Structures are given as C-alpha cells and as structure tokens.
MDAnalysis code that builds the backbone (N, CA, C; Angstrom):
import MDAnalysis as mda
import numpy as np

u = mda.Universe.empty(180, n_residues=60, atom_resindex=np.repeat(np.arange(60), 3), trajectory=True)
u.add_TopologyAttr("name", ["N", "CA", "C"] * 60)
u.add_TopologyAttr("resid", np.arange(1, 61))
u.add_TopologyAttr("resname", ["UNK", "UNK", "UNK", "UNK", "UNK", "UNK", "UNK", "UNK", "UNK", "UNK", "UNK", "UNK", "UNK", "UNK", "UNK", "UNK", "UNK", "UNK", "UNK", "UNK", "UNK", "UNK", "UNK", "UNK", "UNK", "UNK", "UNK", "UNK", "UNK", "UNK", "UNK", "UNK", "UNK", "UNK", "UNK", "UNK", "UNK", "UNK", "UNK", "UNK", "UNK", "UNK", "UNK", "UNK", "UNK", "UNK", "UNK", "UNK", "UNK", "UNK", "UNK", "UNK", "UNK", "UNK", "UNK", "UNK", "UNK", "UNK", "UNK", "UNK"])
u.atoms.positions = np.array([
    [20.278, 84.643, 23.701],
    [20.695, 83.248, 23.249],
    [21.022, 82.424, 24.209],
    [20.223, 81.248, 24.438],
    [20.735, 80.456, 24.985],
    [21.804, 79.443, 24.912],
    [22.328, 78.229, 26.144],
    [23.694, 78.047, 25.805],
    [23.376, 76.755, 25.088],
    [22.438, 76.093, 24.595],
    [22.217, 75.246, 23.365],
    [22.222, 76.045, 22.164],
    [22.390, 77.226, 21.779],
    [22.130, 78.242, 20.847],
    [23.748, 78.018, 20.566],
    [24.576, 78.809, 21.890],
    [25.922, 78.659, 22.213],
    [26.684, 77.631, 21.107],
    [26.131, 76.390, 21.755],
    [26.874, 75.606, 21.842],
    [26.917, 74.826, 20.160],
    [25.742, 75.234, 19.844],
    [25.299, 75.215, 18.220],
    [26.110, 75.711, 17.111],
    [26.018, 77.059, 17.686],
    [27.191, 78.167, 17.019],
    [28.665, 77.921, 17.075],
    [28.802, 77.317, 18.075],
    [30.473, 77.019, 18.601],
    [30.835, 78.881, 19.432],
    [29.745, 79.192, 20.086],
    [30.619, 80.543, 20.780],
    [30.064, 79.992, 22.146],
    [31.191, 80.333, 22.931],
    [31.063, 80.066, 24.488],
    [30.173, 81.210, 25.126],
    [29.168, 80.976, 26.122],
    [28.242, 82.131, 26.842],
    [29.508, 82.598, 27.787],
    [28.826, 84.332, 27.807],
    [29.850, 85.161, 28.681],
    [30.069, 84.490, 29.967],
    [31.046, 84.847, 29.926],
    [31.461, 84.642, 32.078],
    [31.479, 85.244, 32.423],
    [30.978, 85.768, 33.801],
    [31.173, 86.587, 34.442],
    [31.987, 86.862, 35.608],
    [33.196, 86.921, 35.274],
    [33.945, 87.117, 35.915],
    [34.568, 88.326, 36.837],
    [34.087, 89.311, 36.186],
    [34.346, 90.619, 37.066],
    [32.841, 90.472, 38.529],
    [33.752, 91.197, 39.387],
    [33.121, 91.493, 40.380],
    [32.891, 92.625, 41.073],
    [32.152, 93.236, 41.205],
    [32.236, 94.750, 41.747],
    [31.738, 94.406, 43.299],
    [32.536, 95.122, 44.014],
    [33.091, 94.866, 45.610],
    [32.625, 96.454, 46.185],
    [31.845, 96.292, 47.313],
    [31.647, 97.365, 48.085],
    [33.095, 97.753, 48.565],
    [33.792, 98.783, 48.513],
    [34.750, 99.216, 48.827],
    [34.865, 99.560, 50.562],
    [33.795, 99.342, 51.391],
    [33.893, 99.894, 52.830],
    [33.562, 98.346, 53.526],
    [32.482, 97.441, 53.146],
    [32.162, 96.505, 54.003],
    [32.819, 95.127, 52.768],
    [33.482, 95.498, 52.099],
    [33.909, 94.452, 51.177],
    [32.575, 93.540, 50.794],
    [31.612, 93.938, 50.688],
    [30.646, 92.726, 49.705],
    [30.596, 92.420, 48.612],
    [30.392, 91.738, 48.053],
    [29.857, 91.544, 46.940],
    [28.855, 92.005, 46.222],
    [28.762, 93.081, 45.181],
    [27.386, 93.696, 45.131],
    [27.203, 92.795, 44.113],
    [27.785, 92.724, 42.794],
    [26.990, 91.905, 41.659],
    [28.239, 91.466, 40.934],
    [27.861, 90.616, 39.710],
    [28.711, 90.489, 38.831],
    [28.563, 90.581, 37.776],
    [29.781, 90.542, 36.063],
    [29.639, 91.492, 35.126],
    [30.167, 90.551, 34.414],
    [29.972, 90.289, 33.095],
    [30.639, 89.435, 32.150],
    [32.205, 90.199, 31.797],
    [33.145, 89.347, 31.856],
    [34.599, 90.222, 31.192],
    [35.321, 89.096, 30.743],
    [36.386, 89.288, 30.324],
    [37.371, 88.359, 29.248],
    [38.221, 87.576, 30.640],
    [38.523, 88.205, 31.662],
    [39.410, 87.872, 32.462],
    [38.707, 88.176, 34.156],
    [39.353, 87.666, 34.993],
    [39.140, 88.325, 36.261],
    [39.171, 89.613, 36.693],
    [38.253, 90.805, 37.164],
    [38.098, 91.871, 37.465],
    [37.807, 91.988, 38.763],
    [38.632, 92.960, 39.878],
    [37.697, 93.267, 41.068],
    [37.698, 95.075, 40.331],
    [36.766, 95.440, 40.595],
    [35.778, 97.154, 40.575],
    [35.193, 96.855, 41.823],
    [35.391, 98.374, 42.480],
    [35.093, 98.426, 43.497],
    [34.073, 99.819, 43.482],
    [33.068, 100.113, 44.392],
    [31.735, 101.081, 44.501],
    [31.305, 100.702, 45.845],
    [30.139, 101.333, 45.940],
    [29.884, 101.772, 47.367],
    [28.105, 101.330, 47.127],
    [27.968, 100.113, 48.010],
    [26.613, 99.766, 48.229],
    [25.504, 100.470, 49.115],
    [24.464, 100.078, 49.018],
    [23.278, 101.081, 49.510],
    [23.402, 101.031, 51.076],
    [24.243, 100.437, 51.650],
    [24.112, 99.965, 53.095],
    [24.071, 101.381, 53.789],
    [23.433, 101.295, 54.959],
    [22.990, 102.747, 55.383],
    [24.840, 103.179, 55.973],
    [25.491, 101.826, 56.710],
    [26.752, 102.660, 57.226],
    [27.994, 102.923, 56.115],
    [27.742, 102.206, 54.834],
    [28.786, 102.444, 53.617],
    [28.393, 103.798, 53.315],
    [26.693, 104.306, 53.209],
    [26.424, 105.731, 52.662],
    [27.128, 106.741, 53.567],
    [26.534, 106.223, 54.804],
    [27.248, 107.128, 56.009],
    [29.180, 107.476, 55.683],
    [29.464, 106.544, 55.416],
    [30.816, 106.672, 55.344],
    [31.605, 107.297, 53.884],
    [30.664, 107.429, 52.808],
    [31.173, 108.033, 51.837],
    [30.209, 109.718, 51.856],
    [29.456, 109.826, 53.011],
    [28.826, 111.205, 53.514],
    [30.059, 111.904, 54.194],
    [30.371, 111.521, 55.082],
    [31.440, 111.850, 56.245],
    [32.523, 112.543, 55.099],
    [33.315, 111.424, 54.526],
    [34.446, 111.909, 53.866],
    [34.108, 112.810, 52.794],
    [33.028, 112.720, 52.036],
    [32.703, 114.142, 51.149],
    [32.301, 115.337, 52.036],
    [32.272, 115.547, 53.096],
    [31.980, 116.709, 54.128],
    [33.611, 117.063, 54.732],
    [34.653, 116.171, 54.457],
    [36.042, 116.654, 55.174],
    [36.758, 117.377, 54.016],
    [36.484, 117.363, 52.341],
    [36.948, 118.177, 51.591],
    [36.942, 119.287, 51.835],
])
C-alpha cells in the first residue's frame, strides 16, 4: 500500500522504530516496523562476530 493510499484511507504507514543491533560490534543490522522503540540484539555476519560466537559455544 502506498503512502498516498494510506492518506486516503486515514491509516498511517508502519514506522520502523525497531532496531536489530549486533551484540558484539553494536552495528545496526536492520530496522523493523514496531509500535514503539525496540532494541533487539542478534549477531551480524562479520567474521569477528561469528568467531566470538563460536568461541563462546566451545566454552560450554
């Protein structure tokens, strides 16, 4: 649905207030539509971050 259609129907476009952040390098990976500001942590695909995850899994 386009913004013009949303304006005609009286509905607001979905705001992308949610952020998915790498818990190792703090890089913003992507945004998601949410009703409020939300921070979600994950692991990006950078080599250093993946190595950190593999090393921590080996400790268990």
